[in-house]
C-alpha angles and dihedrals in degrees: 000000000000100000121020136177138134133238134208120234088247124096115226094256090053092051091049089052093047091051091046094239093130133007128234094264091054092049091050092051090049094050090049096046100047110138095236130309092296095067113091119222092249092055089050094050090050092047089052093047095243092119137020116244089240090059097061100065096057091046092049090047089052092049094049098035092241133138122254121238105209124198092270092055093048091051089055095053113141109253092218090058092044091055088058091072119071108241092234091055093049093048097043095044104036096240138135129189109230108181141345120217111181104300097348123094119196110210132181115219132181093210117036092184091062094090097163095080088042091053089047092050091050090051094048095046101032088223136131107244126230104196126213125182120233141175114272098228090047091053092048090051092049092049090049 
């Protein structure tokens, strides 16, 4: 299996309600005010001020049963692993290679549902990917 992670049976909005991070009214507002089909619910909630950007990654990680890569982990990314990812792919897709161990590449992503760049990265590197979730601004900073 090239990319593997689990998922809970809950949708992201349900997880947020269960954790008391937002209420049903806020969820309804966010669902109605999404900027097109490309904007994820977490992005909308941040844009509306209902969540902080830093809250999204741990919640996504919980939903998909993935580890979190915090700013410290991103800053310690192995440079040889980082070089495996074309810069344009890292910037466009919000991802950063963290470490390569044999045929496994650990990679931090801001959106674990965006599988196209992960498939591209797997094809480019020939590696099995171990996915971590990270905060978008922290990934951007690390890529810079």
